[in-house]
C-alpha positions, 0 to 999 in steps of 0.5 A: 500500500502506498504512503503519501508523505506531506511536509509543511515548512515555515522558514525563519524570518532571517532566511533569505529568498535564495536559501529558501529556494535552495532548500525547496530545490533540494527537497524536490531533488530527494526524489532522484537523490535518495537511493534504496540500499538494496535495489540501488535505485531511487525509491520515491515514486513522486515529489511535488511542492510549492509556495502556499497561495491559499486565500483562506488565511489559516496557514498558521505561518506555513509557507511551503508544502511538499508531497512525496509518495512512497510505494510502501511503509517500509520505503517511507520508514527507511527514508525518514529514519536511515536514508543518508541523503535525507538525513543530510537534507534535514541538517541543511534545512534545519538551519533555516526552518522555524517549523516543519510539520509532517503528515503521512497517510495511506489513501482511504485508510481511516482507522 
Protein backbone atom coordinates (compact mmCIF):
# COMPACT_ATOMS: atom_id res chain seq x y z
CA UNK A 1 0.00 0.00 0.00
CA UNK A 2 1.37 3.40 -0.97
CA UNK A 3 2.12 6.12 1.54
CA UNK A 4 1.70 9.85 0.94
CA UNK A 5 4.15 11.98 2.94
CA UNK A 6 3.18 15.65 3.33
CA UNK A 7 5.81 18.09 4.60
CA UNK A 8 4.99 21.69 5.52
CA UNK A 9 7.62 24.36 6.19
CA UNK A 10 7.70 27.70 7.92
CA UNK A 11 11.04 29.41 7.37
CA UNK A 12 12.79 31.64 9.89
CA UNK A 13 12.25 35.35 9.27
CA UNK A 14 16.02 35.65 8.75
CA UNK A 15 16.04 33.10 5.90
CA UNK A 16 16.98 34.70 2.59
CA UNK A 17 14.92 34.05 -0.52
CA UNK A 18 17.98 32.36 -2.03
CA UNK A 19 18.27 29.99 0.94
CA UNK A 20 14.55 29.19 0.78
CA UNK A 21 14.81 28.49 -2.95
CA UNK A 22 17.85 26.26 -2.34
CA UNK A 23 16.14 24.20 0.36
CA UNK A 24 13.00 23.88 -1.75
CA UNK A 25 15.01 22.66 -4.75
CA UNK A 26 16.91 20.24 -2.52
CA UNK A 27 13.63 18.89 -1.13
CA UNK A 28 12.33 18.09 -4.61
CA UNK A 29 15.72 16.65 -5.64
CA UNK A 30 15.38 13.99 -2.93
CA UNK A 31 13.17 12.05 -5.36
CA UNK A 32 16.18 11.21 -7.52
CA UNK A 33 18.89 11.54 -4.88
CA UNK A 34 17.54 9.03 -2.36
CA UNK A 35 18.61 5.55 -3.41
CA UNK A 36 17.38 2.34 -1.79
CA UNK A 37 20.22 0.33 -0.22
CA UNK A 38 19.02 -2.99 -1.69
CA UNK A 39 17.80 -2.09 -5.18
CA UNK A 40 20.32 0.77 -5.61
CA UNK A 41 17.55 2.72 -7.37
CA UNK A 42 15.58 5.83 -6.44
CA UNK A 43 12.55 4.75 -4.42
CA UNK A 44 10.46 7.89 -4.00
CA UNK A 45 7.64 7.47 -6.55
CA UNK A 46 6.88 11.18 -6.92
CA UNK A 47 7.67 14.54 -5.39
CA UNK A 48 5.91 17.87 -5.80
CA UNK A 49 5.77 21.11 -3.91
CA UNK A 50 5.43 24.84 -3.97
CA UNK A 51 4.77 28.07 -2.14
CA UNK A 52 1.42 28.49 -0.42
CA UNK A 53 -1.14 30.52 -2.33
CA UNK A 54 -4.28 29.76 -0.33
CA UNK A 55 -6.79 32.57 0.16
CA UNK A 56 -8.21 31.02 3.35
CA UNK A 57 -5.65 32.65 5.66
CA UNK A 58 -5.39 29.67 8.03
CA UNK A 59 -1.81 28.61 7.24
CA UNK A 60 -0.52 29.42 10.72
CA UNK A 61 2.86 30.51 9.37
CA UNK A 62 3.32 27.63 6.92
CA UNK A 63 4.59 28.95 3.59
CA UNK A 64 5.77 25.90 1.63
CA UNK A 65 4.26 22.45 1.07
CA UNK A 66 5.73 19.26 -0.38
CA UNK A 67 4.19 15.89 -1.18
CA UNK A 68 6.23 12.73 -1.56
CA UNK A 69 4.77 9.34 -2.50
CA UNK A 70 6.27 6.04 -1.42
CA UNK A 71 5.45 2.53 -2.58
CA UNK A 72 5.37 1.15 0.96
CA UNK A 73 5.56 1.91 4.66
CA UNK A 74 9.00 0.28 4.64
CA UNK A 75 10.27 2.71 2.00
CA UNK A 76 8.87 5.67 3.94
CA UNK A 77 10.40 4.40 7.16
CA UNK A 78 13.82 3.96 5.52
CA UNK A 79 13.57 7.50 4.14
CA UNK A 80 12.65 9.02 7.49
CA UNK A 81 15.00 7.04 9.71
CA UNK A 82 18.02 5.94 7.69
CA UNK A 83 18.48 7.45 4.25
CA UNK A 84 21.78 9.39 4.43
CA UNK A 85 20.76 11.83 1.69
CA UNK A 86 17.56 12.69 3.57
CA UNK A 87 19.48 13.00 6.84
CA UNK A 88 21.88 15.48 5.21
CA UNK A 89 18.93 17.43 3.82
CA UNK A 90 17.36 17.67 7.29
CA UNK A 91 20.61 19.09 8.67
CA UNK A 92 20.76 21.74 5.94
CA UNK A 93 17.06 22.67 6.08
CA UNK A 94 17.02 22.74 9.86
CA UNK A 95 19.32 25.75 9.85
CA UNK A 96 16.68 27.98 8.25
CA UNK A 97 13.41 26.36 9.35
CA UNK A 98 11.25 27.85 12.05
CA UNK A 99 8.83 24.93 11.95
CA UNK A 100 8.23 21.73 10.00
CA UNK A 101 5.07 19.64 10.11
CA UNK A 102 4.67 16.18 8.63
CA UNK A 103 1.53 14.16 7.98
CA UNK A 104 1.60 10.73 6.35
CA UNK A 105 -1.34 8.63 5.20
CA UNK A 106 -2.38 5.61 3.19
CA UNK A 107 -5.11 6.63 0.77
CA UNK A 108 -8.56 5.61 2.00
CA UNK A 109 -7.39 4.26 5.36
CA UNK A 110 -9.25 5.93 8.24
CA UNK A 111 -8.62 3.66 11.21
